[in-house]
KEKE-3310 file (N, C-alpha, C; in steps of 0.2 Angstrom, whole numbers, plus 5000, padded with zeros to 4 digits):
npx = (5160:5157:5159:5153:5165:5168:5159:5157:5154:5150:5148:5140:5137:5128:5128:5113:5102:5092:5084:5074:5060:5048:5032:5035:5048:5064:5078:5091:5090:5100:5111:5117:5119:5131:5133:5146:5150:5160:5166:5173:5181:5184:5175:5164:5150:5136:5126:5113:5106:5094:5091:5081:5078:5066:5056:5044:5032:5014:5007:5018:5021:5031:5049:5059:5075:5092:5107:5117:5112:5110:5123:5128:5120:5122:5137:5139:5129:5123:5133:5143:5133:5130:5142:5152:5142:5134:5131:5120:5110:5097:5086:5091:5100:5091:5085:5096:5099:5087:5087:5097:5094:5079:5068:5073:5073:5079:5093:5094:5090:5100:5111:5106:5104:5117:5121:5112:5118:5131:5127:5121:5132:5141:5133:5131:5119:5106:5099:5085:5082:5085:5074:5063:5062:5060:5047:5045:5053:5056:5054:5043:5045:5041:5041:5046:5040:5045:5041:5041:5042:5027:5029:5041:5039:5029:5037:5047:5038:5034:5046:5050:5040:5043:5055:5050:5045:5031:5023:5019:5023:5016:5021:5011:5001:5003:4999:4982:4978:4989:4992:4982:4984:4997:4995:4986:4994:5004:4997:4992:5005:5011:5002:4987:4990:4998:5000:4995:4999:4996:5004:5003:5010:5004:5000:4988:4977:4965:4954:4942:4947:4956:4948:4940:4950:4955:4944:4942:4954:4952:4947:4957:4961:4967:4978:4981:4979:4990:4993:4985:4982:4986:4985:4978:4964:4959:4964:4956:4944:4945:4947:4934:4926:4930:4932:4944:4957:4965:4981:4991:5005:5015:5007:5009:5020:5024:5020:5010:5004:4998:4988:4980:4976:4970:4958:4950:4944:4944:4955:4965:4978:4995:5010:5026:5041:5058:5065:5057:5050:5062:5070:5073:5068:5057:5050:5045:5036:5027:5022:5016:5006:4998:4995:4987:4976:4971:4976:4984:5001:5015:5033:5042:5052:5066:5072:5085:5103:5112:5116:5106:5095:5096:5092:5079:5075:5076:5067:5055:5055:5054:5042:5026:5014:5017:5012:5010:5018:5034:5042:5056:5072:5082:5096:5111:5128:5137:5144:5136:5124:5120:5111:5098:5083:5073:5067:5079:5088:5100:5116:5126:5132:5134:5136:5145:5141:5127:5110:5099:5089:5074:5060:5052:5055:5065:5077:5079:5093:5103:5115:5126:5122:5118:5119:5124:5140:5148:5156:5171:5179:5170:5163:5173:5175:5163:5162:5159:5163:5159)
npy = (5079:5066:5048:5031:5021:5009:4995:4986:4972:4969:4958:4958:4956:4961:4962:4957:4966:4959:4944:4945:4942:4937:4931:4917:4920:4913:4915:4924:4942:4956:4950:4956:4962:4974:4988:4995:5009:5017:5033:5041:5051:5047:5048:5039:5030:5022:5007:4996:4979:4973:4959:4944:4927:4922:4931:4937:4940:4938:4922:4918:4928:4937:4934:4928:4935:4931:4935:4929:4927:4941:4946:4939:4943:4957:4957:4950:4954:4967:4977:4977:4982:4995:5002:5016:5025:5041:5043:5051:5050:5042:5037:5031:5022:5013:5008:5001:4992:4984:4980:4970:4960:4953:4957:4954:4965:4969:4968:4978:4989:4991:4995:5006:5015:5017:5025:5036:5041:5044:5054:5064:5068:5073:5084:5091:5091:5084:5067:5067:5079:5076:5068:5075:5085:5090:5085:5084:5087:5079:5062:5052:5038:5020:5008:4991:4976:4960:4942:4937:4932:4935:4942:4947:4956:4964:4971:4977:4986:4995:5001:5007:5016:5025:5030:5039:5034:5034:5025:5008:4993:4977:4961:4948:4933:4920:4909:4912:4914:4918:4929:4938:4939:4945:4958:4963:4964:4973:4984:4988:4990:5000:5011:5022:5032:5028:5023:5008:4996:4981:4967:4953:4947:4939:4929:4923:4910:4911:4923:4924:4918:4928:4939:4935:4935:4948:4956:4953:4959:4972:4979:4984:4995:4998:5005:5001:4986:4975:4967:4954:4942:4931:4939:4951:4953:4945:4951:4963:4958:4956:4969:4975:4969:4974:4988:4993:5001:4993:4987:4985:4975:4964:4962:4973:4978:4986:5000:4996:4985:4993:5000:4989:4987:4999:4998:4989:4996:4996:4994:5003:5008:5008:5000:5006:5002:5005:4995:4984:4989:4991:5001:5019:5028:5021:5018:5031:5032:5022:5029:5040:5035:5030:5042:5048:5040:5041:5034:5031:5031:5022:5021:5006:4991:4979:4979:4986:4989:5004:5009:5005:5010:5024:5027:5023:5033:5045:5043:5043:5056:5063:5059:5064:5057:5049:5049:5042:5035:5028:5012:5013:5009:5017:5020:5017:5019:5008:5015:5026:5022:5021:5014:5014:5007:5009:5008:5002:4989:4982:4979:4987:4998:5003:5016:5032:5041:5044:5042:5056:5057:5062:5066:5055:5054:5054:5065:5072:5070:5083:5084:5082:5069:5053:5058:5054:5049:5033:5021:5015:5006:5000:4992:4983:4977:4970:4962:4947:4931:4927)
npz = (5053:5064:5064:5067:5073:5080:5087:5102:5113:5131:5144:5159:5177:5189:5207:5216:5228:5235:5231:5216:5208:5196:5190:5179:5177:5176:5178:5186:5188:5181:5174:5161:5144:5139:5127:5119:5110:5099:5092:5078:5083:5095:5106:5117:5118:5127:5128:5133:5134:5142:5142:5143:5143:5146:5143:5133:5119:5119:5116:5108:5100:5100:5104:5117:5122:5126:5135:5128:5115:5111:5112:5101:5090:5090:5087:5076:5066:5068:5072:5061:5052:5055:5055:5052:5051:5054:5071:5075:5066:5068:5061:5049:5056:5062:5050:5044:5053:5053:5040:5040:5049:5055:5068:5086:5096:5108:5106:5096:5102:5112:5104:5098:5110:5113:5102:5103:5115:5110:5100:5108:5116:5106:5101:5112:5120:5131:5130:5130:5124:5111:5108:5107:5117:5134:5144:5157:5173:5183:5187:5194:5205:5205:5217:5215:5222:5222:5220:5235:5252:5262:5274:5273:5262:5268:5277:5269:5262:5272:5275:5263:5261:5271:5266:5256:5245:5234:5226:5225:5217:5217:5214:5208:5204:5206:5218:5222:5235:5242:5235:5238:5252:5252:5246:5255:5266:5262:5259:5272:5279:5271:5272:5270:5261:5251:5234:5226:5215:5206:5198:5188:5178:5167:5174:5178:5173:5166:5160:5169:5181:5184:5186:5197:5208:5207:5209:5223:5228:5226:5236:5243:5237:5223:5212:5199:5189:5182:5167:5169:5163:5148:5132:5122:5119:5130:5142:5140:5143:5156:5161:5158:5167:5179:5192:5194:5185:5170:5165:5150:5147:5143:5132:5125:5114:5103:5092:5084:5091:5101:5094:5092:5105:5108:5100:5107:5117:5131:5139:5149:5152:5146:5147:5144:5136:5134:5127:5122:5110:5102:5105:5109:5099:5093:5104:5107:5097:5101:5112:5106:5099:5110:5117:5107:5107:5120:5130:5145:5151:5158:5161:5160:5164:5164:5176:5174:5174:5178:5166:5155:5162:5162:5149:5150:5159:5151:5141:5149:5153:5141:5135:5133:5136:5146:5161:5173:5188:5187:5184:5187:5192:5205:5201:5209:5214:5225:5235:5238:5242:5256:5264:5260:5252:5244:5227:5224:5218:5216:5224:5220:5206:5189:5186:5187:5196:5207:5203:5205:5219:5226:5237:5232:5218:5203:5198:5182:5172:5164:5158:5143:5131:5138:5151:5164:5168:5164:5174:5171:5179:5187:5177:5173:5185:5186:5175:5166:5160:5143)
capx = (5155:5160:5155:5154:5171:5168:5154:5159:5149:5152:5143:5141:5132:5127:5125:5107:5101:5089:5081:5069:5057:5040:5029:5038:5055:5068:5085:5092:5091:5106:5116:5115:5124:5132:5136:5151:5151:5166:5166:5180:5184:5186:5170:5161:5143:5135:5119:5112:5101:5092:5087:5079:5075:5059:5052:5042:5026:5009:5006:5024:5021:5038:5053:5064:5082:5096:5113:5121:5109:5111:5130:5129:5117:5126:5143:5138:5125:5122:5140:5145:5128:5130:5149:5153:5136:5133:5126:5114:5105:5094:5082:5095:5103:5086:5084:5101:5098:5081:5088:5102:5091:5073:5067:5079:5072:5083:5099:5094:5089:5106:5115:5103:5105:5124:5121:5109:5123:5136:5125:5120:5138:5143:5129:5130:5112:5104:5096:5078:5081:5084:5068:5058:5061:5058:5040:5045:5060:5057:5051:5041:5047:5037:5046:5043:5041:5044:5038:5045:5038:5023:5032:5047:5035:5026:5043:5049:5033:5034:5052:5051:5036:5047:5060:5047:5042:5023:5019:5022:5020:5017:5021:5007:5000:5004:4993:4978:4977:4995:4992:4977:4987:5003:4992:4983:5000:5008:4992:4993:5011:5012:4997:4982:4992:5002:4997:4997:4997:4998:5007:5002:5014:5001:5000:4982:4976:4959:4951:4938:4951:4959:4942:4938:4955:4956:4939:4943:4959:4950:4945:4964:4962:4972:4979:4979:4981:4995:4994:4982:4983:4989:4981:4974:4956:4957:4964:4951:4938:4946:4946:4927:4923:4933:4932:4951:4960:4970:4987:4994:5013:5017:5003:5011:5027:5026:5014:5005:5001:4994:4983:4975:4974:4965:4952:4946:4940:4943:4962:4966:4985:5000:5017:5030:5048:5063:5068:5052:5049:5068:5074:5070:5065:5051:5046:5042:5031:5022:5019:5012:4999:4994:4992:4982:4971:4969:4979:4989:5007:5021:5039:5043:5058:5068:5077:5091:5108:5111:5117:5100:5091:5097:5087:5072:5073:5075:5060:5050:5056:5052:5035:5020:5009:5020:5009:5010:5024:5037:5046:5063:5077:5086:5103:5115:5134:5137:5147:5131:5117:5118:5106:5092:5081:5067:5070:5086:5088:5107:5121:5131:5129:5139:5137:5150:5138:5120:5104:5097:5082:5071:5052:5049:5056:5072:5079:5081:5100:5103:5122:5125:5121:5113:5119:5129:5146:5149:5162:5174:5182:5165:5162:5178:5174:5157:5162:5159:5165:5154)
capy = (5074:5060:5042:5026:5018:5002:4993:4980:4970:4967:4954:4960:4953:4965:4958:4960:4967:4953:4940:4949:4937:4938:4925:4915:4922:4907:4916:4931:4949:4959:4948:4959:4964:4981:4989:5001:5012:5023:5036:5042:5056:5044:5048:5033:5029:5015:5005:4990:4975:4969:4953:4938:4922:4920:4937:4938:4942:4934:4917:4917:4934:4940:4929:4930:4936:4930:4938:4926:4929:4948:4946:4936:4947:4963:4957:4946:4958:4975:4981:4979:4986:5002:5005:5022:5029:5046:5041:5055:5048:5036:5034:5026:5017:5007:5005:4997:4986:4980:4977:4965:4955:4954:4955:4955:4972:4971:4969:4984:4994:4992:4998:5013:5019:5020:5030:5042:5044:5048:5060:5069:5071:5077:5090:5095:5091:5077:5063:5069:5084:5073:5064:5080:5090:5088:5086:5084:5088:5074:5056:5048:5031:5015:5003:4984:4970:4953:4936:4936:4930:4940:4946:4951:4961:4969:4975:4982:4991:5000:5005:5012:5022:5030:5034:5044:5031:5035:5020:5002:4988:4970:4955:4942:4929:4913:4906:4917:4915:4921:4935:4942:4941:4950:4964:4966:4966:4979:4990:4989:4992:5006:5016:5024:5037:5024:5020:5001:4992:4974:4964:4946:4945:4934:4923:4919:4905:4913:4930:4922:4917:4934:4943:4933:4937:4955:4959:4953:4963:4979:4982:4987:5001:4997:5010:4998:4979:4975:4961:4949:4935:4932:4940:4958:4952:4942:4956:4967:4955:4957:4976:4977:4967:4977:4995:4995:5001:4987:4989:4980:4975:4959:4963:4980:4979:4991:5005:4992:4982:4998:5001:4984:4988:5004:4995:4985:5001:4993:4994:5010:5010:5004:5000:5007:5000:5007:4989:4980:4991:4991:5007:5025:5031:5018:5019:5037:5030:5019:5034:5045:5032:5030:5049:5050:5035:5043:5029:5033:5026:5023:5017:5000:4988:4973:4981:4987:4993:5012:5011:5005:5014:5031:5027:5023:5040:5050:5042:5045:5063:5066:5057:5067:5052:5045:5053:5038:5034:5023:5007:5014:5009:5023:5017:5020:5015:5006:5020:5031:5019:5023:5010:5015:5002:5012:5009:5000:4982:4980:4982:4992:5000:5004:5023:5035:5045:5041:5046:5061:5055:5066:5066:5050:5055:5055:5071:5070:5073:5087:5084:5079:5062:5050:5063:5052:5045:5026:5020:5009:5002:4995:4987:4978:4973:4965:4959:4940:4928:4926)
capz = (5056:5067:5062:5071:5072:5082:5092:5106:5119:5137:5148:5166:5182:5195:5213:5218:5235:5237:5225:5213:5203:5195:5187:5173:5177:5179:5179:5190:5185:5182:5170:5154:5139:5137:5120:5119:5104:5099:5086:5075:5087:5102:5111:5119:5120:5130:5128:5137:5133:5148:5139:5147:5138:5148:5142:5126:5118:5120:5111:5104:5095:5100:5107:5122:5120:5131:5134:5122:5109:5110:5110:5094:5085:5089:5085:5069:5061:5069:5072:5054:5048:5057:5055:5047:5051:5059:5076:5076:5060:5071:5056:5045:5060:5062:5043:5042:5058:5051:5034:5040:5053:5057:5075:5090:5098:5113:5104:5092:5107:5115:5099:5097:5115:5113:5097:5106:5119:5106:5097:5112:5118:5101:5100:5118:5123:5134:5125:5130:5119:5104:5108:5106:5123:5141:5146:5165:5175:5188:5186:5200:5205:5208:5219:5214:5227:5219:5223:5241:5258:5264:5280:5270:5258:5272:5280:5264:5260:5277:5274:5257:5262:5276:5262:5252:5239:5234:5223:5226:5213:5220:5210:5210:5198:5208:5222:5223:5242:5244:5231:5242:5258:5252:5245:5261:5271:5259:5261:5280:5281:5268:5274:5265:5256:5246:5228:5226:5209:5206:5191:5187:5172:5163:5178:5179:5167:5162:5162:5174:5187:5186:5188:5204:5212:5207:5213:5230:5229:5225:5243:5246:5233:5218:5207:5192:5189:5176:5163:5173:5159:5142:5126:5122:5120:5136:5147:5139:5146:5163:5162:5157:5173:5185:5193:5194:5178:5169:5161:5146:5147:5139:5126:5121:5112:5098:5091:5081:5097:5105:5090:5093:5112:5108:5097:5112:5120:5138:5142:5151:5153:5143:5150:5138:5137:5129:5124:5118:5103:5099:5106:5111:5094:5092:5110:5107:5093:5105:5117:5102:5098:5116:5118:5102:5109:5126:5135:5150:5151:5163:5158:5164:5161:5167:5182:5171:5177:5177:5158:5152:5165:5159:5143:5153:5162:5146:5138:5154:5153:5135:5132:5136:5138:5152:5166:5179:5191:5183:5188:5185:5197:5207:5200:5214:5216:5232:5240:5239:5244:5263:5268:5257:5248:5239:5220:5223:5217:5216:5229:5217:5200:5184:5184:5191:5201:5208:5201:5211:5221:5232:5236:5228:5211:5201:5194:5175:5171:5159:5154:5136:5130:5143:5157:5169:5165:5166:5178:5168:5183:5189:5172:5173:5191:5186:5169:5167:5153:5138)
cpx = (5158:5156:5157:5160:5171:5162:5156:5154:5153:5147:5145:5136:5133:5125:5118:5106:5097:5086:5075:5066:5050:5038:5032:5045:5059:5075:5085:5092:5098:5112:5114:5121:5125:5135:5140:5152:5156:5165:5173:5184:5186:5181:5167:5154:5141:5127:5119:5106:5099:5088:5086:5076:5068:5054:5050:5035:5021:5009:5012:5024:5028:5042:5058:5071:5086:5102:5117:5119:5110:5118:5131:5126:5120:5133:5143:5135:5125:5128:5142:5140:5129:5137:5149:5147:5137:5129:5120:5109:5102:5089:5086:5098:5097:5085:5090:5101:5093:5083:5093:5099:5084:5072:5073:5079:5077:5090:5099:5093:5096:5111:5112:5104:5112:5124:5118:5114:5128:5133:5124:5126:5141:5140:5128:5123:5111:5100:5088:5077:5081:5078:5062:5058:5059:5051:5040:5052:5061:5052:5049:5042:5042:5042:5042:5045:5040:5041:5042:5040:5033:5026:5037:5044:5032:5032:5046:5045:5033:5040:5052:5046:5039:5052:5057:5044:5034:5019:5023:5019:5021:5016:5016:5006:5002:4998:4989:4977:4983:4995:4987:4981:4993:5000:4989:4989:5003:5003:4993:4999:5013:5008:4992:4984:4996:4998:5000:4995:4999:5000:5007:5007:5011:4999:4994:4980:4970:4957:4946:4942:4954:4954:4941:4944:4956:4950:4939:4949:4957:4948:4952:4966:4968:4972:4978:4981:4984:4994:4991:4983:4985:4983:4977:4967:4955:4958:4959:4945:4938:4944:4938:4924:4925:4932:4939:4954:4965:4975:4989:5002:5015:5013:5005:5018:5029:5019:5009:5001:4996:4988:4977:4972:4968:4958:4948:4942:4939:4950:4964:4973:4989:5007:5022:5037:5052:5065:5063:5051:5056:5072:5070:5065:5058:5047:5042:5036:5025:5018:5015:5006:4995:4991:4986:4975:4968:4971:4984:4995:5011:5027:5041:5050:5060:5073:5084:5097:5108:5112:5110:5095:5091:5092:5080:5070:5072:5069:5055:5050:5053:5045:5030:5015:5011:5018:5009:5017:5027:5041:5053:5067:5080:5093:5108:5122:5134:5139:5142:5124:5115:5112:5099:5090:5076:5070:5076:5086:5095:5111:5126:5128:5135:5140:5142:5147:5130:5115:5102:5090:5080:5063:5049:5050:5063:5072:5082:5088:5099:5110:5121:5125:5116:5114:5123:5134:5145:5156:5165:5177:5176:5163:5167:5177:5168:5157:5163:5161:5159:5151)
cpy = (5068:5054:5037:5022:5010:5001:4986:4979:4968:4964:4956:4956:4957:4961:4961:4961:4962:4950:4944:4945:4939:4931:4923:4916:4916:4909:4923:4937:4951:4956:4950:4961:4972:4982:4996:5003:5018:5026:5038:5047:5054:5045:5041:5034:5022:5014:4998:4986:4971:4963:4947:4933:4920:4926:4938:4940:4937:4929:4917:4922:4937:4935:4932:4931:4935:4934:4936:4927:4936:4949:4944:4941:4954:4962:4954:4951:4965:4979:4982:4983:4993:5006:5010:5026:5035:5044:5045:5054:5041:5033:5029:5021:5011:5004:5000:4991:4981:4977:4971:4959:4957:4953:4958:4963:4974:4972:4976:4990:4996:4996:5005:5017:5022:5025:5036:5045:5048:5054:5066:5072:5076:5084:5094:5096:5084:5074:5065:5074:5081:5069:5069:5085:5086:5090:5086:5084:5082:5068:5052:5041:5026:5010:4996:4979:4964:4948:4934:4934:4936:4945:4950:4957:4966:4974:4980:4987:4997:5004:5009:5018:5027:5034:5038:5041:5032:5030:5014:4997:4981:4965:4950:4937:4922:4910:4912:4919:4919:4928:4940:4944:4946:4957:4967:4968:4972:4985:4992:4992:4999:5012:5018:5028:5034:5022:5013:4999:4985:4971:4957:4943:4939:4928:4919:4916:4908:4920:4929:4922:4924:4939:4941:4935:4944:4958:4959:4958:4970:4982:4985:4993:5001:5003:5007:4990:4978:4968:4955:4942:4937:4934:4947:4957:4949:4947:4962:4965:4957:4965:4978:4974:4970:4985:4998:4995:4995:4990:4983:4981:4970:4959:4969:4980:4985:4995:5001:4988:4987:5000:4996:4984:4993:5002:4991:4990:4999:4994:5001:5013:5005:5005:5001:5005:5003:5001:4985:4982:4991:4997:5013:5028:5028:5017:5026:5036:5027:5025:5039:5042:5031:5037:5050:5046:5037:5038:5032:5028:5027:5020:5012:4997:4982:4974:4981:4990:5000:5013:5011:5009:5021:5032:5027:5030:5045:5049:5044:5053:5066:5064:5060:5062:5048:5049:5049:5037:5028:5018:5007:5014:5016:5020:5021:5016:5014:5011:5026:5029:5022:5020:5010:5009:5004:5012:5006:4992:4978:4983:4987:4994:5002:5012:5026:5039:5043:5045:5050:5059:5059:5066:5061:5050:5056:5061:5069:5074:5077:5088:5081:5072:5059:5054:5061:5047:5037:5025:5014:5004:4997:4990:4982:4974:4968:4962:4951:4937:4927:4919)
cpz = (5058:5066:5067:5069:5074:5087:5095:5111:5125:5141:5155:5170:5188:5201:5215:5226:5238:5230:5223:5207:5202:5191:5180:5173:5180:5179:5183:5186:5185:5177:5162:5150:5138:5130:5121:5112:5104:5092:5084:5079:5094:5107:5111:5121:5123:5130:5132:5135:5139:5146:5143:5142:5140:5146:5135:5125:5119:5114:5106:5099:5095:5105:5112:5119:5126:5130:5128:5116:5107:5108:5103:5089:5084:5085:5077:5064:5062:5069:5065:5050:5049:5057:5050:5047:5056:5064:5077:5071:5063:5066:5052:5049:5060:5055:5042:5047:5055:5044:5035:5044:5055:5065:5080:5093:5103:5111:5100:5097:5110:5111:5099:5103:5115:5107:5099:5111:5116:5103:5102:5115:5112:5100:5106:5121:5126:5129:5125:5125:5112:5103:5107:5112:5129:5143:5154:5167:5180:5186:5192:5200:5208:5210:5218:5219:5223:5223:5229:5246:5260:5269:5277:5266:5262:5275:5275:5262:5265:5276:5269:5258:5267:5271:5257:5245:5239:5230:5224:5221:5216:5215:5212:5204:5199:5211:5224:5231:5244:5241:5236:5249:5257:5250:5251:5266:5268:5260:5268:5281:5277:5269:5268:5260:5250:5240:5227:5219:5210:5199:5192:5182:5169:5168:5179:5173:5163:5164:5168:5181:5189:5189:5196:5209:5213:5210:5220:5232:5229:5231:5246:5241:5229:5213:5200:5193:5182:5173:5167:5170:5152:5136:5127:5123:5127:5142:5146:5143:5154:5165:5162:5164:5180:5186:5192:5186:5177:5164:5157:5146:5142:5132:5122:5120:5108:5097:5088:5086:5100:5100:5091:5100:5112:5105:5101:5116:5128:5142:5143:5151:5149:5146:5144:5140:5132:5124:5119:5111:5099:5100:5108:5105:5093:5099:5110:5102:5097:5110:5113:5101:5104:5118:5113:5104:5116:5131:5139:5150:5157:5159:5163:5161:5165:5172:5179:5176:5175:5169:5155:5155:5164:5153:5145:5156:5157:5142:5143:5154:5147:5132:5136:5139:5144:5158:5173:5182:5187:5187:5185:5192:5199:5207:5204:5215:5223:5237:5241:5241:5251:5266:5265:5253:5243:5232:5219:5223:5217:5221:5226:5210:5195:5183:5189:5196:5201:5204:5207:5212:5227:5231:5232:5220:5209:5196:5187:5174:5164:5156:5148:5136:5136:5150:5163:5166:5168:5169:5175:5173:5186:5183:5172:5180:5190:5179:5170:5160:5149:5139)
residu = (MET:SER:ARG:ILE:ALA:SER:VAL:ALA:THR:VAL:LEU:VAL:GLN:LEU:PRO:THR:ARG:ARG:GLU:HIS:LYS:TRP:THR:GLY:LEU:THR:GLU:PRO:ILE:GLY:ARG:TYR:ILE:LEU:VAL:LYS:MET:THR:ASP:ALA:ASP:GLY:ARG:THR:GLY:TRP:GLY:GLU:ALA:ALA:ALA:LEU:LYS:ASP:TRP:GLY:GLY:GLU:PHE:GLY:ARG:TYR:PHE:GLY:GLU:SER:ALA:GLY:ILE:VAL:GLU:HIS:VAL:VAL:SER:ARG:TYR:LEU:ALA:PRO:ALA:VAL:ALA:GLY:LEU:ASP:PRO:ALA:ASN:ILE:VAL:GLU:LEU:HIS:ALA:ARG:MET:ASP:ALA:VAL:ILE:LYS:GLY:TYR:PRO:TYR:ALA:LYS:ALA:ALA:VAL:GLU:PHE:ALA:ALA:TYR:ASP:LEU:ALA:GLY:GLN:ARG:LEU:GLY:VAL:PRO:VAL:HIS:MET:LEU:LEU:GLY:GLY:ARG:ALA:ARG:GLU:ARG:VAL:PRO:VAL:THR:HIS:SER:ILE:GLY:LEU:ILE:ALA:VAL:ALA:GLU:ALA:GLU:ALA:GLU:ALA:ALA:ARG:VAL:ALA:GLN:GLU:GLY:ILE:ARG:THR:ILE:LYS:VAL:LYS:ILE:GLY:GLY:ASP:PRO:ARG:ARG:ASP:LEU:GLU:VAL:VAL:ARG:ALA:VAL:ARG:GLU:ALA:ALA:GLY:PRO:ALA:MET:ASP:ILE:CYS:VAL:ASP:ALA:ASN:GLU:GLY:TYR:ARG:THR:PRO:GLY:GLU:ALA:VAL:VAL:VAL:LEU:ARG:GLU:MET:GLU:ARG:TYR:ARG:LEU:LYS:TYR:ALA:GLU:GLN:PRO:CYS:MET:GLY:ILE:GLU:ARG:ILE:ALA:GLU:VAL:ALA:ARG:ALA:LEU:ASP:THR:PRO:VAL:MET:ALA:ASP:GLU:SER:ALA:TRP:ASN:ALA:HIS:ASP:VAL:MET:GLN:ILE:ALA:ALA:GLN:HIS:ALA:ILE:ASP:ILE:VAL:SER:ILE:TYR:THR:THR:LYS:PRO:GLY:GLY:LEU:TYR:ARG:ALA:MET:GLU:VAL:ALA:ALA:VAL:CYS:ARG:ALA:ALA:GLY:ILE:ALA:CYS:ASN:VAL:ASN:GLY:SER:ILE:GLU:THR:GLY:VAL:GLY:ASN:LEU:ALA:ASN:LEU:HIS:LEU:ALA:ALA:ALA:ALA:PRO:ALA:VAL:THR:LEU:SER:CYS:VAL:ILE:PRO:VAL:SER:THR:PRO:ALA:GLU:HIS:VAL:GLY:GLY:ARG:ILE:GLY:GLY:ILE:TYR:TYR:ARG:ASP:ASP:LEU:LEU:ALA:ALA:PRO:MET:ARG:PHE:ALA:ASP:GLY:ALA:ILE:GLU:VAL:PRO:VAL:ALA:PRO:GLY:MET:GLY:ILE:ALA:VAL:ASP:ALA:SER:LYS:ILE:GLU:ARG:TYR:ARG:VAL:ALA:SER)
# end
């Protein structure tokens, strides 16, 4: 039995294809912490914490994590706690991490991803098999359009539609007039067959404000409206007033949150993250509660590099409740991009090979561990000082 020999962190910054922002975000995406875990046999597993200081739960329920915070928590607390453990023993891994420090789910998720990667390599199976098996072979991709100019959003929507993307998410939650205009432009550019959803990231101040804007927006045939305002009870008010389904994101971090959401009998969809609950193991718990409650799910994230995005892909493959298109980047090294923009947010990536994308979906990798090797030279190229 091979055990965890070392855990190290690396800070990287990937170059973005264009600025990608949402309501409340004050720093660029792509500056994230990688976790490199090595076992006693010399195998290496990788994890990622796509941590942002601006990203937290409603009303201070959960706190944002920065790259610096994750680096300190992993090196000071988590690495010593998991040393010597069999990386396949995920239950004990979480028990040790929780015993040494409370909270910090992004830091714990990064360590857990690396352990799953190592365990899958040693056992010769892909990570989704360790999560219970493969519920789907391909994961449909939602392309996210951030807070950019209306004309730019319109042009991008037309282009990704031509590339085979079938769902677009439009970031809103600022000026209601601009929000209505950008959704109108995206609908016209993408065409009637495109599924369009909107995400306010808690941007509307009150449920009433959200209802007024979203009712106007419903004329453009929305697939769903994501997190219109802050608070489980408050987004439930919005959901009761709309024909469009409403999704909980910032309100849904773990299985306990989903139990509270289900009790409202109004919110139809939950966005599951690999990171918010603290890793894949607990994300599967979130998915199980959603399935029991009849709540549909997608997998969402913070525009991870390919390292963290592989965890997203395996979760989406394994969780039966994930029936909606997922906001998963199509992680692609620069030499394989070929001018595409659908699902691509960075000009380069850390994977040695691209994710396989066709007909609007990513093919789930079946090689052992996370399924696509990490390119060590790319990590060195994009490494930055702590």
